[in-house]
C-alpha positions in Angstrom: 90.0 180.6 -61.1 92.1 178.1 -63.0 91.7 174.8 -61.2 95.2 173.7 -61.8 96.7 176.9 -60.4 94.4 176.4 -57.3 96.2 173.2 -56.7 99.7 173.7 -57.9 102.1 170.4 -57.6 104.6 170.6 -54.8 108.1 171.1 -55.7 109.1 167.1 -54.9 105.9 166.0 -57.0 107.3 168.0 -59.9 110.6 166.3 -60.1 111.6 164.2 -63.2 110.4 160.5 -63.0 114.0 159.2 -62.9 114.6 161.6 -59.7 111.6 160.3 -57.8 112.6 156.8 -58.4 115.9 157.4 -57.3 114.6 158.8 -53.9 112.5 155.7 -53.6 115.4 153.5 -54.1 117.4 155.1 -51.5 114.7 154.2 -48.9 115.9 152.1 -45.8 112.6 150.3 -45.1 109.9 148.2 -47.5 107.1 149.8 -45.3 108.4 153.3 -46.0 108.4 152.5 -49.4 104.8 151.5 -49.3 103.7 154.8 -47.4 105.3 157.2 -49.6 104.4 155.3 -53.0 100.7 155.8 -51.5 101.1 159.5 -50.7 100.6 160.8 -54.2 99.6 159.6 -57.8 102.8 161.0 -59.1 105.2 159.0 -56.6 102.8 155.8 -57.0 103.1 156.1 -60.9 107.2 156.3 -60.4 107.0 153.2 -58.3 105.0 151.0 -60.3 106.8 152.1 -63.8 109.6 150.0 -62.1 108.3 148.1 -59.4 110.5 145.1 -59.3 113.9 147.1 -59.4 112.8 149.8 -56.7 111.5 146.9 -54.4 114.7 144.8 -54.7 116.7 147.9 -54.0 114.8 149.0 -50.8 114.8 145.5 -49.6 118.6 145.0 -50.0 119.0 148.3 -48.1 116.9 146.9 -45.1 118.0 143.5 -44.7 121.7 142.7 -44.1 123.3 141.3 -47.1 124.7 138.1 -45.4 121.0 137.5 -44.2 119.4 137.5 -47.3 119.7 133.8 -48.0 118.1 132.8 -44.7 115.4 135.3 -45.2 115.0 133.7 -48.8 114.8 130.4 -47.5 112.3 131.4 -44.5 109.6 132.7 -47.4 110.1 129.9 -49.3 109.5 127.6 -46.5 106.3 129.4 -46.0 105.0 129.0 -49.3 105.5 125.3 -49.9 103.2 124.1 -52.4 102.3 121.3 -53.0 102.8 120.0 -49.5 104.3 116.6 -50.6 107.6 114.7 -49.3 109.1 115.6 -52.7 108.6 119.3 -52.4 110.0 119.1 -49.0 112.9 117.3 -49.9 113.7 119.7 -52.8 113.5 122.6 -50.3 115.8 121.0 -47.9 118.3 120.5 -50.5 118.3 123.8 -51.9 118.2 125.7 -48.8 119.3 123.6 -45.9 122.0 121.1 -47.2 123.4 124.0 -49.2 123.5 127.6 -48.8 121.8 128.8 -52.1 122.6 132.7 -52.9 119.5 134.8 -52.7 117.8 136.1 -55.7 118.4 139.7 -56.7 115.0 140.5 -57.7 112.0 140.5 -55.6 108.1 141.2 -56.0 106.6 143.9 -53.5 104.4 141.1 -52.0 107.3 138.8 -51.2 109.7 141.7 -50.1 106.8 142.9 -47.8 106.9 139.3 -46.0 110.5 139.3 -46.0 110.5 142.6 -44.5 108.1 141.7 -41.7 109.8 138.5 -40.6 113.2 140.5 -40.7 111.5 143.0 -38.1 110.6 140.5 -35.9 114.2 138.7 -36.2 115.8 141.8 -35.3 113.4 142.3 -32.4 114.0 138.8 -31.1 117.7 138.8 -31.7 118.3 142.2 -29.7 115.9 140.8 -26.7 117.9 137.4 -27.0 121.2 139.3 -26.5 120.2 141.4 -23.7 118.5 138.7 -21.6 121.4 136.2 -22.1 124.3 138.5 -21.8 122.4 139.7 -18.5 122.8 135.7 -17.2 126.7 135.5 -17.9 128.5 133.8 -15.3 129.5 136.8 -13.2 131.6 134.8 -10.8 134.4 134.9 -13.6 133.8 138.2 -15.2 132.4 141.8 -14.4 129.4 142.7 -16.6 130.4 146.2 -16.6 133.4 145.1 -18.8 131.3 143.7 -21.4 132.1 144.5 -25.1 129.2 145.4 -27.3 127.9 143.0 -29.6 130.0 142.3 -32.6 128.4 142.0 -36.2 129.2 138.2 -36.1 127.4 137.7 -32.9 124.5 139.3 -34.1 124.4 137.8 -37.4 124.8 134.3 -35.7 121.8 134.8 -33.6 119.5 136.2 -36.5 120.5 133.1 -38.8 119.5 130.8 -35.9 116.2 132.8 -35.6 115.6 132.1 -39.3 116.1 128.5 -38.7 113.7 128.3 -36.0 111.2 130.1 -38.3 112.1 127.5 -41.0 111.3 124.5 -38.6 108.1 126.2 -37.6 106.9 126.4 -41.5 108.2 122.7 -42.1 107.2 120.8 -38.8 104.9 123.2 -36.9 101.5 121.9 -38.1 100.7 118.8 -36.5 98.2 117.6 -39.0 100.7 117.9 -41.7 103.6 116.0 -40.5 104.9 114.0 -43.4 108.3 112.7 -41.8 109.5 110.1 -39.2 112.1 111.0 -36.4 115.0 109.7 -38.5 113.9 111.6 -41.6 113.5 114.7 -39.8 116.8 114.3 -38.4 118.3 113.6 -42.1 116.3 116.6 -43.6 116.8 119.5 -41.0 119.5 118.7 -38.2 122.2 116.4 -39.8 123.7 119.1 -42.1 124.8 121.5 -39.6 127.4 121.3 -36.7 126.5 120.2 -33.2 127.2 123.8 -31.9 124.7 125.3 -34.5 122.1 122.8 -33.4 123.0 123.7 -29.7 122.5 127.3 -30.7 118.9 126.5 -31.9 118.4 124.7 -28.6 119.6 128.3 -26.9 116.9 130.2 -28.9 114.2 127.4 -27.9 115.0 127.8 -24.4 114.9 131.7 -24.6 111.6 131.6 -26.0 110.3 129.4 -23.5 111.4 132.0 -20.8 109.9 135.0 -22.6 106.5 133.3 -23.5 105.7 131.1 -20.6 105.1 134.2 -18.2 102.0 135.1 -20.4 100.8 131.5 -20.3 101.2 131.2 -16.5 99.5 134.5 -15.8 96.6 133.2 -17.1 97.1 129.6 -15.5 97.5 131.6 -12.1 94.4 133.3 -12.2 91.6 132.1 -14.4 89.0 130.3 -12.5 87.9 127.8 -15.5 91.4 126.5 -16.2 91.8 125.6 -12.6 88.7 123.4 -12.9 89.9 121.9 -16.1 93.1 121.1 -14.5 95.2 123.2 -17.3 98.7 122.9 -15.9 101.3 125.5 -15.7 104.1 126.1 -18.4 107.1 125.3 -16.0 108.6 122.5 -17.6 111.1 123.7 -20.4 109.2 121.1 -22.9 105.8 122.0 -22.0 103.6 121.1 -24.6 101.6 124.3 -24.4 104.6 126.5 -24.9 105.7 124.3 -27.6 102.3 124.6 -29.5 102.8 128.5 -29.1 106.2 128.2 -30.2 105.0 126.6 -33.4 103.0 129.4 -34.4 106.4 131.2 -35.5 108.1 134.5 -34.4 105.2 136.8 -35.5 102.6 135.3 -33.1 105.3 135.1 -30.4 105.9 139.0 -30.8 102.1 139.4 -30.1 102.3 137.6 -26.6 105.5 139.7 -25.9 103.6 142.6 -26.7 100.6 141.6 -24.4 101.6 142.8 -21.1 98.3 142.8 -19.4 96.1 140.0 -18.0 93.4 141.3 -20.2 95.3 141.3 -23.4 97.1 138.1 -22.4 93.7 136.5 -22.0 92.3 137.7 -25.3 95.3 136.5 -27.1 95.8 133.0 -25.5 92.6 132.1 -23.6 90.5 129.0 -24.9 88.6 126.6 -22.7 91.4 124.2 -22.9 94.8 125.2 -24.8 96.2 123.6 -27.6 99.4 121.7 -27.0 102.4 119.9 -29.0 104.2 117.1 -27.9 106.5 116.7 -31.0 107.8 120.1 -31.8 111.2 121.7 -31.3 112.0 120.2 -28.0 111.5 116.7 -29.1 113.2 117.6 -32.5 116.3 118.8 -30.8 116.5 115.3 -29.1 116.6 114.0 -32.7 119.6 116.1 -33.5 121.7 113.6 -31.3 122.3 110.0 -32.8 122.1 106.8 -30.6 124.6 106.9 -27.8 127.5 104.9 -28.6 129.3 105.4 -25.2 132.4 107.1 -26.6 133.2 110.2 -25.1 134.1 113.3 -27.4 137.6 113.7 -25.7 138.4 110.1 -26.9 137.5 110.7 -30.7 140.4 110.4 -33.2 140.8 112.9 -35.8 139.3 110.6 -38.4 136.1 109.9 -35.9 135.6 113.7 -35.3 135.6 114.5 -39.2 133.1 111.4 -39.6 130.9 112.8 -37.0 131.2 116.6 -36.8 129.9 118.2 -40.0 131.5 121.4 -41.4 129.8 124.7 -41.1 127.1 125.6 -43.9 127.9 129.3 -43.2 131.9 129.5 -42.8 133.1 131.3 -39.7 136.8 132.5 -38.9 135.8 132.7 -35.2 136.0 129.9 -33.2 134.1 130.7 -30.4 130.7 128.7 -30.8 132.9 125.6 -31.4 135.4 126.0 -28.6 132.6 126.8 -26.1 130.7 123.6 -27.5 134.0 121.4 -27.2 134.7 122.8 -23.6 131.4 121.6 -22.5 131.1 118.3 -24.3 134.6 116.8 -23.6 132.9 114.0 -21.2 130.0 113.8 -23.1 128.8 110.8 -25.6 127.3 111.4 -29.2 123.7 111.0 -27.7 123.8 114.1 -25.6 125.7 116.6 -28.1 122.5 118.8 -28.3 119.8 119.8 -26.0 121.1 118.2 -22.8 119.1 118.9 -19.8 122.5 119.2 -17.8 123.5 122.1 -20.0 120.1 124.5 -19.5 122.2 126.8 -17.3 124.9 127.3 -20.3 122.0 127.9 -22.7 120.7 130.3 -20.6 123.5 132.8 -21.4 123.8 131.4 -24.8 127.3 130.0 -24.6 127.6 129.0 -28.1 126.6 132.3 -29.6 129.5 134.5 -28.7 132.7 135.3 -30.3 136.1 133.9 -28.9 137.2 137.6 -27.5 134.3 137.6 -25.4 134.5 134.0 -24.0 138.4 134.7 -23.3 137.3 138.0 -21.4 135.0 135.7 -19.5 137.8 133.6 -18.9 135.4 130.8 -19.6 138.2 128.1 -20.3 140.2 128.4 -17.3 138.8 125.2 -15.8 136.7 122.3 -17.2 132.9 122.7 -17.3 130.7 121.4 -14.0 127.2 121.0 -13.7 125.9 123.5 -11.2 124.1 122.8 -8.2 120.4 123.3 -8.5 119.2 122.0 -5.2 118.1 125.5 -4.1 116.1 126.1 -6.9 114.6 122.7 -6.5 113.3 123.7 -3.1 111.7 127.0 -4.5 109.9 125.1 -7.1 108.6 122.6 -4.3 107.3 125.7 -2.5 105.8 127.2 -5.8 104.2 123.7 -6.2 102.4 123.8 -2.9 101.3 127.5 -3.2 99.8 126.8 -6.6 97.8 123.6 -5.5 95.8 125.9 -2.8 95.2 128.3 -5.4 93.8 125.4 -7.9 91.6 124.2 -5.0 90.1 127.8 -4.3 89.4 128.6 -7.6 87.9 125.1 -8.3 85.4 126.1 -5.5 84.7 129.2 -7.0 83.8 127.8 -10.4 81.5 125.0 -8.7 79.6 128.0 -7.0 79.1 129.8 -10.3 82.2 132.1 -10.5 84.1 132.7 -13.6 87.0 135.2 -14.8 90.0 136.4 -12.7 90.9 135.6 -9.0 93.8 136.0 -6.8 94.1 134.9 -3.1 92.6 138.0 -1.1 90.9 139.7 -4.3 87.6 138.3 -5.6 86.6 141.9 -7.1 87.1 140.7 -10.5 84.8 137.5 -10.4 82.0 137.1 -12.9 79.2 135.3 -11.1 77.1 133.5 -13.7 74.7 132.2 -10.9 74.5 132.8 -7.3 72.7 130.9 -4.6 70.4 134.0 -3.8 69.4 134.3 -7.5 66.9 132.4 -9.0 67.8 130.1 -12.1 67.5 131.7 -15.5 64.0 131.8 -16.9 62.5 131.8 -13.3 60.5 135.1 -12.3 61.8 136.9 -9.2 57.9 137.7 -8.3 56.3 134.9 -6.6 53.1 133.7 -8.4 49.7 133.5 -6.7 48.3 129.7 -6.3 45.3 129.2 -8.2 42.2 129.4 -5.8 38.9 127.6 -6.3 35.9 129.6 -5.7 32.8 127.7 -4.6 30.1 130.3 -4.7 29.1 133.9 -6.1 29.8 135.2 -2.5 33.5 134.1 -2.4 34.2 135.3 -5.9 33.0 138.8 -4.9 35.1 138.6 -1.6 37.9 137.7 -3.4 37.7 140.4 -6.3 37.4 143.0 -3.6 40.6 142.0 -1.8 42.5 142.6 -4.9 44.6 145.7 -5.3 44.8 147.7 -8.6 48.1 148.9 -9.9 48.7 152.5 -8.9 48.9 153.4 -12.7 45.4 152.1 -13.6 42.5 154.6 -12.8 39.2 153.3 -11.9 36.6 154.6 -14.0 
């Protein structure tokens, strides 16, 4: 039988080269392009014949056009070589101090990295919107009346997530910090408005809230961590969570996907977890300048123009700036960004929303007032008391030889490395006979007669 006849080409594989390339160009995701290009040799050759062109078209299909500059900047920030002050300054000038148009051509390897990060950014943007909108001040609006996310709102959130990833790449590695505090402000924070920096603080607080439960799950139950005095990640500036954040959105998404204790333990556990006391929480404090005791409400037009930058990405919607101005009327220059008094506002992402949504909420009908947090403070005190007892119990178990998972009333998952009723490692469980001194031939005969042969030994 003719071999070619037994393996006829499918109709789609028999299409002309140009048609197959047009099909590849119409795909919506880089991952799909990779899959289809590997399905057959004919599609693979169609792809490699015009790889850059096809890759660039598919990437433009996948990533929102107005986000390509941020996506490109995030990619380049992950590939900064050599790692020098001059290279960092050059990158900051090209991507942070101005908004450089994105290139029109990408290699497949770069496009794959951009696609993967875009997938993470989309995931976190959707999750951020869902969780923060659920925290809206319901005393002034009904949640059932909320409008859906606008294109401007979702793009605003995604741009801020890209800024977070760029900050991770530039300042996340504690062993490669090249700039002091003032230089970091000049490079990263000084060229955007305070409400854009406050938007980054909203992302920071959100990431803390979604990541810390996984860490605290281990801190609540692991026996060794109790003995080693590993603290809980309760404070929003927790050095443990700051370190996890510094690893970037890809790693943080793995943490969120780990829904069981076993999965979280596998991902996060070390004898003593890493920490970072100089990451984004402290960085956002640098976004403020020295306090001059002049309230924002008292600024003249000239003073505002001198201190408040123009937006790098021009927006016609004034929602974010109006919300920030509403909150900061009675704040001096040193408290414009990441103020601890505004944590409840950042919990609902107050500088991320369009003016239409804020008007619907009737946000501006009265001046902002710091909420009463005494009730939550009492809850924290009780939680600290309960945790102290848990730590004491687990420390006792550790000293007794127990390891692994423990919960009040449940010791079934403890792994005992050494019990009091067990012999130490290397010591036989069978008691050895003490040597006996034989003084005569008769005593020797009597001793041998008293010995019992094992049942498996047959006398001959």
